[in-house]
TIBA-373743 format. One record per atom (N, C-alpha, C): atom name; x, y, z; residue number from 1. Coordinates in pm, whole numbers. Example, Ala and Ser with C-alpha at 12.3 -4.5 7.8 and 13.67 -1.06 7.14 Angstrom:
BEGIN
  loro      xx      yy      zz  filum
     N    1319    -569     780      1
    CA    1230    -450     780      1
     C    1320    -330     780      1
     N    1285    -225     708      2
    CA    1367    -106     714      2
     C    1290       3     787      2
END
This chain:
BEGIN
  loro      xx      yy      zz  filum
     N    -125    1107   -1436      1
    CA    -231    1020   -1391      1
     C    -193     972   -1250      1
     N    -287     983   -1155      2
    CA    -262     943   -1017      2
     C    -301     798    -996      2
     N    -197     710    -983      3
    CA    -227     569    -965      3
     C    -222     521    -822      3
     N    -196     616    -727      4
    CA    -179     574    -593      4
     C    -299     504    -528      4
     N    -423     544    -562      5
    CA    -533     470    -505      5
     C    -533     324    -557      5
     N    -507     300    -681      6
    CA    -507     169    -738      6
     C    -393      82    -673      6
     N    -270     146    -666      7
    CA    -154      75    -613      7
     C    -183      45    -464      7
     N    -234     141    -389      8
    CA    -259     124    -247      8
     C    -361      10    -219      8
     N    -465      -1    -304      9
    CA    -560    -109    -283      9
     C    -502    -243    -310      9
     N    -416    -253    -411     10
    CA    -341    -379    -436     10
     C    -258    -419    -318     10
     N    -186    -323    -261     11
    CA     -97    -351    -150     11
     C    -188    -394     -26     11
     N    -296    -323      -5     12
    CA    -385    -361     105     12
     C    -437    -498      86     12
     N    -473    -535     -41     13
    CA    -524    -671     -69     13
     C    -420    -778     -36     13
     N    -295    -747     -75     14
    CA    -186    -843     -49     14
     C    -168    -860     102     14
     N    -172    -750     176     15
    CA    -151    -757     323     15
     C    -264    -826     388     15
     N    -390    -805     344     16
    CA    -505    -875     401     16
     C    -490   -1025     370     16
     N    -452   -1059     248     17
    CA    -428   -1196     215     17
     C    -318   -1265     292     17
     N    -223   -1178     337     18
    CA    -108   -1232     409     18
     C    -138   -1267     557     18
     N    -248   -1225     604     19
    CA    -285   -1258     745     19
     C    -292   -1407     762     19
     N    -200   -1469     838     20
    CA    -186   -1619     841     20
     C    -286   -1680     946     20
     N    -410   -1684     922     21
    CA    -507   -1729    1019     21
     C    -480   -1867    1070     21
     N    -432   -1952     977     22
    CA    -404   -2088    1019     22
     C    -290   -2095    1124     22
     N    -188   -2013    1100     23
    CA     -80   -2009    1190     23
     C    -122   -1944    1325     23
     N    -197   -1835    1315     24
    CA    -239   -1763    1439     24
     C    -335   -1853    1526     24
     N    -430   -1914    1460     25
    CA    -526   -1992    1539     25
     C    -463   -2122    1599     25
     N    -374   -2188    1521     26
    CA    -302   -2304    1574     26
     C    -220   -2271    1690     26
     N    -151   -2156    1679     27
    CA     -60   -2110    1790     27
     C    -141   -2078    1908     27
     N    -255   -2011    1887     28
    CA    -340   -1971    2004     28
     C    -397   -2087    2081     28
     N    -447   -2192    2002     29
    CA    -523   -2301    2068     29
     C    -439   -2422    2101     29
     N    -314   -2433    2043     30
    CA    -227   -2549    2076     30
     C     -93   -2505    2129     30
     N     -56   -2378    2106     31
    CA      75   -2332    2144     31
     C     188   -2378    2050     31
     N     148   -2439    1942     32
    CA     247   -2495    1846     32
     C     255   -2407    1717     32
     N     372   -2410    1657     33
    CA     387   -2345    1529     33
     C     359   -2446    1415     33
     N     258   -2417    1340     34
    CA     211   -2507    1237     34
     C     317   -2517    1128     34
     N     409   -2423    1114     35
    CA     506   -2428    1006     35
     C     603   -2546    1014     35
     N     616   -2603    1133     36
    CA     702   -2717    1150     36
     C     631   -2845    1179     36
     N     499   -2848    1152     37
    CA     420   -2968    1181     37
     C     342   -3006    1054     37
     N     321   -3138    1041     38
    CA     244   -3190     926     38
     C     316   -3150     799     38
     N     239   -3089     710     39
    CA     294   -3041     581     39
     C     365   -2910     589     39
     N     353   -2841     707     40
    CA     405   -2711     726     40
     C     326   -2599     660     40
     N     206   -2641     612     41
    CA     117   -2550     540     41
     C      23   -2483     641     41
     N     -16   -2359     610     42
    CA    -108   -2286     704     42
     C    -254   -2299     664     42
     N    -282   -2384     565     43
    CA    -420   -2401     520     43
     C    -501   -2483     614     43
     N    -630   -2487     589     44
    CA    -723   -2554     681     44
     C    -702   -2708     693     44
     N    -653   -2767     588     45
    CA    -630   -2915     591     45
     C    -522   -2947     692     45
     N    -411   -2880     689     46
    CA    -305   -2902     784     46
     C    -345   -2853     923     46
     N    -424   -2748     931     47
    CA    -470   -2698    1065     47
     C    -556   -2815    1127     47
     N    -637   -2878    1044     48
    CA    -726   -2989    1094     48
     C    -640   -3101    1156     48
     N    -523   -3130    1095     49
    CA    -442   -3238    1149     49
     C    -381   -3197    1284     49
     N    -347   -3068    1299     50
    CA    -272   -3027    1418     50
     C    -365   -2974    1528     50
     N    -473   -2899    1488     51
    CA    -551   -2833    1586     51
     C    -699   -2883    1595     51
     N    -740   -2972    1506     52
    CA    -871   -3027    1507     52
     C    -968   -2963    1406     52
     N   -1081   -3026    1389     53
    CA   -1180   -2988    1287     53
     C   -1242   -2851    1306     53
     N   -1268   -2814    1432     54
    CA   -1335   -2686    1458     54
     C   -1238   -2570    1421     54
     N   -1116   -2582    1457     55
    CA   -1018   -2475    1425     55
     C    -995   -2472    1275     55
     N    -995   -2590    1209     56
    CA    -978   -2600    1070     56
     C   -1094   -2526     996     56
     N   -1219   -2552    1049     57
    CA   -1336   -2486     986     57
     C   -1328   -2333     993     57
     N   -1287   -2290    1114     58
    CA   -1271   -2143    1136     58
     C   -1165   -2086    1047     58
     N   -1057   -2154    1032     59
    CA    -941   -2117     940     59
     C    -996   -2107     798     59
     N   -1074   -2209     755     60
    CA   -1124   -2205     618     60
     C   -1220   -2086     595     60
     N   -1305   -2060     692     61
    CA   -1395   -1943     679     61
     C   -1317   -1812     671     61
     N   -1224   -1795     757     62
    CA   -1144   -1670     762     62
     C   -1057   -1656     634     62
     N   -1004   -1769     582     63
    CA    -923   -1759     463     63
     C   -1013   -1725     340     63
     N   -1130   -1775     341     64
    CA   -1224   -1735     231     64
     C   -1264   -1582     249     64
     N   -1287   -1541     367     65
    CA   -1333   -1408     399     65
     C   -1225   -1307     351     65
     N   -1097   -1338     385     66
    CA    -993   -1245     348     66
     C    -974   -1235     197     66
     N   -1015   -1338     125     67
    CA   -1019   -1325     -21     67
     C   -1135   -1246     -75     67
     N   -1246   -1259      -3     68
    CA   -1372   -1196     -42     68
     C   -1369   -1045     -21     68
     N   -1318   -1000      97     69
    CA   -1335    -860     136     69
     C   -1269    -762      37     69
     N   -1144    -780      -1     70
    CA   -1083    -680     -93     70
     C   -1157    -666    -226     70
     N   -1207    -779    -281     71
    CA   -1288    -771    -403     71
     C   -1418    -701    -377     71
     N   -1482    -727    -266     72
    CA   -1605    -656    -226     72
     C   -1582    -509    -215     72
     N   -1469    -472    -159     73
    CA   -1431    -326    -144     73
     C   -1423    -260    -278     73
     N   -1360    -320    -376     74
    CA   -1345    -261    -509     74
     C   -1489    -245    -573     74
     N   -1569    -350    -557     75
    CA   -1709    -334    -605     75
     C   -1782    -219    -540     75
     N   -1765    -211    -410     76
    CA   -1833    -103    -335     76
     C   -1788      37    -380     76
     N   -1654      55    -398     77
    CA   -1603     181    -435     77
     C   -1653     222    -577     77
     N   -1674     122    -660     78
    CA   -1724     153    -796     78
     C   -1877     183    -788     78
     N   -1950     111    -712     79
    CA   -2094     132    -703     79
     C   -2123     270    -642     79
     N   -2041     310    -553     80
    CA   -2059     443    -482     80
     C   -2002     555    -564     80
     N   -1941     522    -683     81
    CA   -1879     620    -771     81
     C   -1764     698    -705     81
     N   -1699     631    -610     82
    CA   -1583     694    -544     82
     C   -1459     676    -635     82
     N   -1447     565    -701     83
    CA   -1340     541    -796     83
     C   -1399     469    -918     83
     N   -1333     495   -1028     84
    CA   -1369     414   -1148     84
     C   -1246     334   -1192     84
     N   -1253     203   -1191     85
    CA   -1142     119   -1224     85
     C   -1155      55   -1361     85
     N   -1045      27   -1422     86
    CA   -1047     -49   -1545     86
     C   -1091    -190   -1514     86
     N   -1148    -256   -1620     87
    CA   -1206    -385   -1601     87
     C   -1111    -490   -1538     87
     N    -985    -488   -1581     88
    CA    -887    -583   -1532     88
     C    -852    -563   -1387     88
     N    -879    -444   -1334     89
    CA    -818    -408   -1200     89
     C    -872    -498   -1091     89
     N    -998    -533   -1095     90
    CA   -1062    -612    -986     90
     C    -991    -755    -979     90
     N    -950    -802   -1096     91
    CA    -881    -935   -1099     91
     C    -741    -922   -1041     91
     N    -674    -802   -1065     92
    CA    -546    -782   -1008     92
     C    -555    -781    -853     92
     N    -658    -714    -801     93
    CA    -682    -711    -656     93
     C    -703    -851    -601     93
     N    -793    -926    -671     94
    CA    -821   -1060    -627     94
     C    -694   -1149    -624     94
     N    -618   -1138    -730     95
    CA    -491   -1219    -734     95
     C    -391   -1177    -635     95
     N    -383   -1051    -603     96
    CA    -290   -1000    -501     96
     C    -326   -1055    -367     96
     N    -457   -1070    -336     97
    CA    -498   -1129    -208     97
     C    -454   -1274    -202     97
     N    -467   -1349    -310     98
    CA    -427   -1487    -318     98
     C    -278   -1504    -289     98
     N    -206   -1416    -366     99
    CA     -59   -1415    -348     99
     C     -12   -1393    -206     99
     N     -92   -1304    -137    100
    CA     -61   -1274       4    100
     C     -77   -1397      87    100
     N    -185   -1478      64    101
    CA    -205   -1600     142    101
     C     -89   -1704     108    101
     N     -62   -1718     -15    102
    CA      38   -1816     -52    102
     C     179   -1780     -13    102
     N     212   -1649     -11    103
    CA     346   -1602      19    103
     C     335   -1483     116    103
     N     302   -1519     240    104
    CA     271   -1414     338    104
     C     398   -1346     380    104
     N     388   -1207     378    105
    CA     495   -1129     423    105
     C     521   -1142     574    105
     N     424   -1187     646    106
    CA     434   -1205     793    106
     C     502   -1339     828    106
     N     516   -1422     729    107
    CA     579   -1560     752    107
     C     703   -1576     662    107
     N     772   -1471     634    108
    CA     887   -1482     545    108
     C     852   -1550     409    108
     N     735   -1508     361    109
    CA     688   -1548     231    109
     C     653   -1699     220    109
     N     627   -1758     339    110
    CA     563   -1893     338    110
     C     416   -1871     350    110
     N     338   -1978     327    111
    CA     193   -1969     343    111
     C     120   -2088     313    111
     N       4   -2078     242    112
    CA     -80   -2190     209    112
     C     -79   -2220      61    112
     N    -179   -2294      19    113
    CA    -189   -2328    -124    113
     C    -298   -2252    -193    113
     N    -373   -2172    -117    114
    CA    -463   -2073    -178    114
     C    -595   -2113    -223    114
     N    -638   -2234    -194    115
    CA    -768   -2280    -246    115
     C    -880   -2204    -187    115
     N    -887   -2191     -52    116
    CA    -997   -2123       9    116
     C    -999   -1979     -19    116
     N    -876   -1912     -22    117
    CA    -870   -1773     -57    117
     C    -908   -1745    -199    117
     N    -874   -1836    -287    118
    CA    -913   -1825    -432    118
     C   -1067   -1830    -439    118
     N   -1127   -1915    -372    119
    CA   -1273   -1930    -372    119
     C   -1337   -1802    -323    119
     N   -1284   -1749    -210    120
    CA   -1340   -1630    -149    120
     C   -1320   -1509    -246    120
     N   -1205   -1495    -303    121
    CA   -1176   -1381    -395    121
     C   -1259   -1395    -524    121
     N   -1296   -1514    -565    122
    CA   -1365   -1534    -694    122
     C   -1519   -1536    -680    122
     N   -1565   -1540    -557    123
    CA   -1715   -1559    -537    123
     C   -1800   -1456    -605    123
     N   -1763   -1327    -585    124
    CA   -1844   -1221    -637    124
     C   -1819   -1207    -791    124
     N   -1697   -1246    -839    125
    CA   -1657   -1235    -973    125
     C   -1731   -1340   -1063    125
     N   -1732   -1457   -1013    126
    CA   -1791   -1568   -1093    126
     C   -1849   -1681   -1006    126
     N   -1967   -1655    -946    127
    CA   -2021   -1747    -851    127
     C   -2051   -1879    -913    127
     N   -2083   -1887   -1045    128
    CA   -2119   -2011   -1107    128
     C   -1990   -2101   -1110    128
     N   -1879   -2048   -1148    129
    CA   -1753   -2130   -1155    129
     C   -1711   -2173   -1016    129
     N   -1733   -2088    -918    130
    CA   -1700   -2122    -780    130
     C   -1783   -2236    -733    130
     N   -1915   -2231    -750    131
    CA   -2002   -2341    -701    131
     C   -1982   -2468    -779    131
     N   -1964   -2459    -911    132
    CA   -1941   -2588    -984    132
     C   -1811   -2654    -952    132
     N   -1706   -2571    -925    133
    CA   -1578   -2625    -890    133
     C   -1578   -2688    -748    133
     N   -1653   -2624    -653    134
    CA   -1664   -2681    -523    134
     C   -1745   -2815    -526    134
     N   -1845   -2821    -613    135
    CA   -1920   -2943    -634    135
     C   -1825   -3058    -680    135
     N   -1738   -3023    -780    136
    CA   -1641   -3128    -826    136
     C   -1543   -3163    -713    136
     N   -1505   -3067    -637    137
    CA   -1414   -3098    -527    137
     C   -1470   -3202    -427    137
     N   -1594   -3178    -395    138
    CA   -1655   -3275    -296    138
     C   -1679   -3411    -358    138
     N   -1708   -3417    -488    139
    CA   -1730   -3542    -557    139
     C   -1597   -3622    -554    139
     N   -1492   -3557    -592    140
    CA   -1361   -3622    -599    140
     C   -1309   -3658    -460    140
     N   -1328   -3562    -367    141
    CA   -1286   -3596    -229    141
     C   -1361   -3717    -174    141
     N   -1491   -3729    -201    142
    CA   -1576   -3836    -154    142
     C   -1532   -3969    -220    142
     N   -1503   -3963    -350    143
    CA   -1475   -4085    -425    143
     C   -1332   -4139    -398    143
     N   -1237   -4048    -390    144
    CA   -1098   -4084    -375    144
     C   -1040   -4060    -232    144
     N   -1113   -3998    -145    145
    CA   -1075   -3971      -7    145
     C    -943   -3895       0    145
     N    -927   -3801     -93    146
    CA    -803   -3731     -97    146
     C    -828   -3581    -126    146
     N    -799   -3494     -25    147
    CA    -819   -3351     -30    147
     C    -736   -3288    -147    147
     N    -612   -3329    -156    148
    CA    -528   -3264    -256    148
     C    -576   -3289    -402    148
     N    -626   -3406    -430    149
    CA    -676   -3441    -559    149
     C    -800   -3356    -588    149
     N    -887   -3342    -488    150
    CA   -1011   -3265    -500    150
     C    -970   -3120    -528    150
     N    -869   -3069    -459    151
    CA    -826   -2932    -479    151
     C    -767   -2906    -617    151
     N    -697   -2996    -671    152
    CA    -643   -2987    -804    152
     C    -751   -2986    -907    152
     N    -846   -3079    -890    153
    CA    -960   -3082    -982    153
     C   -1037   -2954    -974    153
     N   -1065   -2901    -852    154
    CA   -1128   -2773    -830    154
     C   -1062   -2666    -911    154
     N    -932   -2657    -901    155
    CA    -857   -2551    -970    155
     C    -870   -2556   -1119    155
     N    -880   -2676   -1179    156
    CA    -894   -2694   -1314    156
     C   -1033   -2661   -1369    156
     N   -1132   -2698   -1284    157
    CA   -1272   -2670   -1322    157
     C   -1305   -2522   -1323    157
     N   -1236   -2444   -1232    158
    CA   -1259   -2299   -1230    158
     C   -1248   -2231   -1364    158
     N   -1134   -2238   -1432    159
    CA   -1120   -2165   -1561    159
     C   -1194   -2241   -1673    159
     N   -1205   -2371   -1668    160
    CA   -1269   -2441   -1773    160
     C   -1421   -2411   -1777    160
     N   -1480   -2409   -1663    161
    CA   -1625   -2378   -1651    161
     C   -1653   -2235   -1699    161
     N   -1564   -2143   -1659    162
    CA   -1578   -2005   -1703    162
     C   -1562   -1991   -1855    162
     N   -1465   -2062   -1912    163
    CA   -1441   -2055   -2051    163
     C   -1563   -2105   -2135    163
     N   -1627   -2215   -2085    164
    CA   -1745   -2266   -2148    164
     C   -1861   -2174   -2149    164
     N   -1874   -2093   -2044    165
    CA   -1984   -2003   -2036    165
     C   -1961   -1862   -2093    165
     N   -1839   -1812   -2063    166
    CA   -1808   -1672   -2105    166
     C   -1705   -1658   -2209    166
     N   -1650   -1771   -2266    167
    CA   -1544   -1759   -2363    167
     C   -1418   -1695   -2297    167
     N   -1331   -1642   -2384    168
    CA   -1201   -1586   -2332    168
     C   -1222   -1439   -2292    168
     N   -1203   -1415   -2159    169
    CA   -1208   -1281   -2105    169
     C   -1105   -1262   -2009    169
     N   -1091   -1140   -1948    170
    CA    -988   -1118   -1839    170
     C   -1019   -1218   -1722    170
     N   -1146   -1244   -1702    171
    CA   -1180   -1337   -1594    171
     C   -1125   -1474   -1617    171
     N   -1130   -1522   -1742    172
    CA   -1073   -1651   -1772    172
     C    -924   -1650   -1743    172
     N    -855   -1551   -1784    173
    CA    -710   -1547   -1761    173
     C    -676   -1538   -1612    173
     N    -757   -1468   -1538    174
    CA    -738   -1465   -1393    174
     C    -759   -1603   -1331    174
     N    -865   -1669   -1368    175
    CA    -895   -1803   -1317    175
     C    -786   -1905   -1356    175
     N    -736   -1886   -1481    176
    CA    -631   -1974   -1534    176
     C    -500   -1955   -1446    176
     N    -475   -1829   -1413    177
    CA    -355   -1800   -1328    177
     C    -374   -1860   -1191    177
     N    -493   -1852   -1135    178
    CA    -525   -1911   -1005    178
     C    -499   -2062   -1014    178
     N    -548   -2129   -1121    179
    CA    -539   -2274   -1137    179
     C    -389   -2313   -1145    179
     N    -314   -2240   -1225    180
    CA    -171   -2272   -1239    180
     C     -97   -2261   -1110    180
     N    -133   -2156   -1035    181
    CA     -68   -2138    -906    181
     C    -106   -2249    -809    181
     N    -230   -2288    -802    182
    CA    -270   -2398    -714    182
     C    -201   -2524    -750    182
     N    -200   -2554    -881    183
    CA    -136   -2683    -923    183
     C      14   -2680    -893    183
     N      86   -2569    -912    184
    CA     228   -2558    -881    184
     C     250   -2586    -733    184
     N     169   -2524    -647    185
    CA     183   -2538    -509    185
     C     147   -2682    -459    185
     N      79   -2754    -540    186
    CA      45   -2897    -511    186
     C     141   -2999    -573    186
     N     251   -2956    -623    187
    CA     350   -3047    -688    187
     C     390   -3158    -593    187
     N     427   -3123    -466    188
    CA     462   -3235    -374    188
     C     347   -3336    -360    188
     N     225   -3285    -355    189
    CA     109   -3374    -344    189
     C      90   -3460    -474    189
     N     114   -3396    -583    190
    CA     104   -3468    -711    190
     C     198   -3586    -715    190
     N     326   -3558    -663    191
    CA     430   -3666    -662    191
     C     381   -3781    -573    191
     N     323   -3744    -454    192
    CA     275   -3846    -362    192
     C     161   -3922    -420    192
     N      72   -3851    -492    193
    CA     -40   -3917    -559    193
     C       6   -4021    -661    193
     N     111   -3984    -735    194
    CA     165   -4073    -838    194
     C     234   -4192    -774    194
     N     291   -4168    -655    195
    CA     361   -4278    -578    195
     C     265   -4362    -495    195
     N     136   -4315    -486    196
    CA      38   -4388    -409    196
     C      51   -4372    -261    196
     N     115   -4265    -214    197
    CA     129   -4251     -67    197
     C      82   -4112     -17    197
     N     -13   -4057     -89    198
    CA     -71   -3931     -44    198
     C    -164   -3952      75    198
     N    -169   -3853     166    199
    CA    -259   -3865     281    199
     C    -405   -3876     232    199
     N    -481   -3965     297    200
    CA    -622   -3984     263    200
     C    -708   -3931     381    200
     N    -829   -3889     348    201
    CA    -923   -3839     447    201
     C    -965   -3961     535    201
     N    -962   -3933     665    202
    CA    -993   -4039     759    202
     C   -1145   -4041     784    202
END
C-alpha cells in the first residue's frame, strides 16, 4: 500500500501551520522579535500588544487561513476523485496544521496557542461548532475583559457542542484533542487567572 501521498499531505499541513505569521509581521513592521516580548507568543493577542491592532488582525486572518487551506485541499482532492482518504484522515491533516502553529519547526518548535488556527482548520469540518464557540468567546471576553478566559471557554465549547449534535465521532475526538491542547498551552494564563493578575482587554 502506497502511503506517501497521505504522509506527504500531513507533512505539508504541518509546514504550512508552522509559518509564523505573527513573528514575520511583527519583525517586518517593528523590527522586533516577538519571541522576547510580551508573552513571547506569536499569536494575534501578543502581536496586538507589540505591533498594534491592524497587524494583529492580519495575523489572525493568516493564522486562520493556514489552518483552513490544508483541510480545503483534502476536500478538493476527494471531490475531484484524485485521492480517496479514510474518514479519519482529514482530522489528522487538520491537527497536523495546528501542531505546526503551536510548535513551529521554523522557530525551534516555539509558536502560538493555536486558537485561530484551530478555528480555521475546523471551519469546513464543523461550522456549527466553530460559530457557536466563537459566540461564547466574544460573550466571555466582553463580560470578563479577558482574552485567555474567552479562548479557554471557546476550546471547551468546540467538542461539547459537537457532542450534543453529532454524538461521539472521529470529529468529536479531534475537537477534544484541540481543546486539550489549547487548555494545556493556556496553563500559565490559568495560573494568572486564579491569582487575579491576568492581562485584561483595554
